[in-house]
C-alpha positions as CSV (number, residue, x, y, z in Angstrom):
1,M,-118.5,78.0,136.0
2,L,-114.8,78.9,135.3
3,K,-112.2,78.5,137.9
4,A,-109.4,81.1,137.8
5,S,-106.8,79.4,140.0
6,N,-104.1,79.9,137.4
7,L,-103.9,81.0,133.8
8,N,-103.2,77.6,132.3
9,A,-106.1,76.0,134.2
10,R,-108.4,78.9,133.2
11,Y,-107.6,78.4,129.5
12,C,-108.3,74.7,129.8
13,Y,-111.7,75.4,131.4
14,E,-112.6,77.8,128.6
15,R,-111.6,75.2,126.0
16,A,-113.7,72.6,127.9
17,L,-116.7,74.9,127.9
18,A,-116.3,75.5,124.2
19,A,-116.1,71.8,123.5
20,R,-119.2,71.1,125.5
21,E,-121.1,73.8,123.6
22,R,-120.1,72.3,120.3
23,A,-121.1,68.8,121.6
24,V,-124.6,70.1,122.5
25,E,-124.9,71.7,119.0
26,A,-123.6,68.7,117.1
27,K,-126.0,66.9,114.8
28,H,-124.3,63.6,114.5
29,P,-123.7,61.2,117.4
30,E,-120.0,60.7,116.4
31,D,-119.4,64.5,116.5
32,R,-121.1,64.8,119.8
33,L,-119.0,62.0,121.3
34,F,-115.8,63.6,119.9
35,Y,-116.5,66.9,121.5
36,F,-117.6,65.4,124.9
37,E,-114.3,63.4,124.9
38,A,-112.4,66.7,124.1
39,E,-114.2,68.3,127.0
40,A,-113.1,65.5,129.3
41,R,-109.5,65.9,128.1
42,W,-109.5,69.6,128.7
43,L,-110.9,69.2,132.2
44,K,-108.3,66.6,133.0
45,L,-105.5,68.9,131.9
46,A,-107.0,71.8,134.0
47,E,-107.0,69.5,137.0
48,S,-103.4,68.7,136.4
49,Y,-102.4,72.3,136.2
50,E,-104.3,73.0,139.5
51,L,-102.6,70.1,141.2
52,S,-99.2,71.3,140.1
53,A,-99.9,74.8,141.4
54,R,-101.1,73.5,144.7
55,T,-98.1,71.3,145.1
56,S,-95.7,74.1,144.3
57,Q,-97.5,76.4,146.8
58,F,-97.3,73.6,149.4
59,I,-93.6,73.1,148.9
60,T,-92.9,76.8,148.9
61,S,-94.8,77.4,152.1
62,R,-93.1,74.5,153.9
63,S,-89.5,75.5,153.1
64,P,-87.7,77.5,155.7
65,Q,-86.6,81.0,154.7
66,R,-83.0,81.5,153.8
67,P,-81.2,83.7,156.3
68,S,-78.7,86.4,155.4
69,C,-75.1,86.2,156.7
70,R,-74.5,88.4,159.7
71,D,-71.1,89.5,158.4
72,C,-71.5,90.1,154.7
73,A,-75.4,90.1,154.3
74,E,-75.3,87.5,151.5
75,A,-78.1,85.0,151.2
76,M,-76.9,81.8,152.8
77,Q,-77.2,78.3,151.2
78,L,-78.8,75.3,153.0
79,A,-75.8,73.0,153.7
80,E,-77.3,70.3,156.0
81,V,-80.5,69.1,157.6
82,Q,-80.5,67.0,160.7
83,V,-83.5,65.3,162.3
84,L,-83.2,64.0,165.8
85,R,-86.2,62.8,167.9
86,G,-88.6,64.7,165.7
87,A,-86.7,68.0,165.9
88,V,-85.3,69.4,162.7
89,E,-82.1,71.5,162.6
90,Y,-81.0,73.4,159.4
91,R,-77.4,74.4,158.9
92,Y,-76.9,77.3,156.5
93,E,-73.5,78.2,155.1
94,C,-72.3,81.5,153.6
95,K,-70.5,80.8,150.4
96,E,-68.8,84.3,150.6
97,C,-67.2,84.2,154.0
98,G,-67.8,80.6,155.3
99,N,-70.0,81.6,158.3
100,N,-72.6,79.0,159.5
101,I,-76.0,79.5,161.1
102,Y,-78.0,76.7,162.8
103,L,-81.8,77.2,162.9
104,A,-84.4,74.9,164.5
105,G,-87.4,73.9,162.4
106,R,-90.5,71.8,162.7
107,D,-90.9,68.2,161.6
108,G,-93.7,67.3,159.1
């Protein structure tokens, strides 16, 4: 069964399936071993792509959204993060006009 979590992983699963099919059809044991090893490499690469995608999704979902400046409506840059007694405070700074916004966040 092919997993379609991302295009790179899907391609790897397709190549792994093709390698398995060639291994099953191979007449010589050396060829069979070669294709089964190729299948294992393709599966490992697919797993790596999926882990990378999940990690990126996790990081993106945990990052606070960048606010817009009240005065000039520009996206503000994260300037500072402070953690005190489990509470997280983010300070955003507008590079255009110098305004600061402090937002509370959650820890961990």
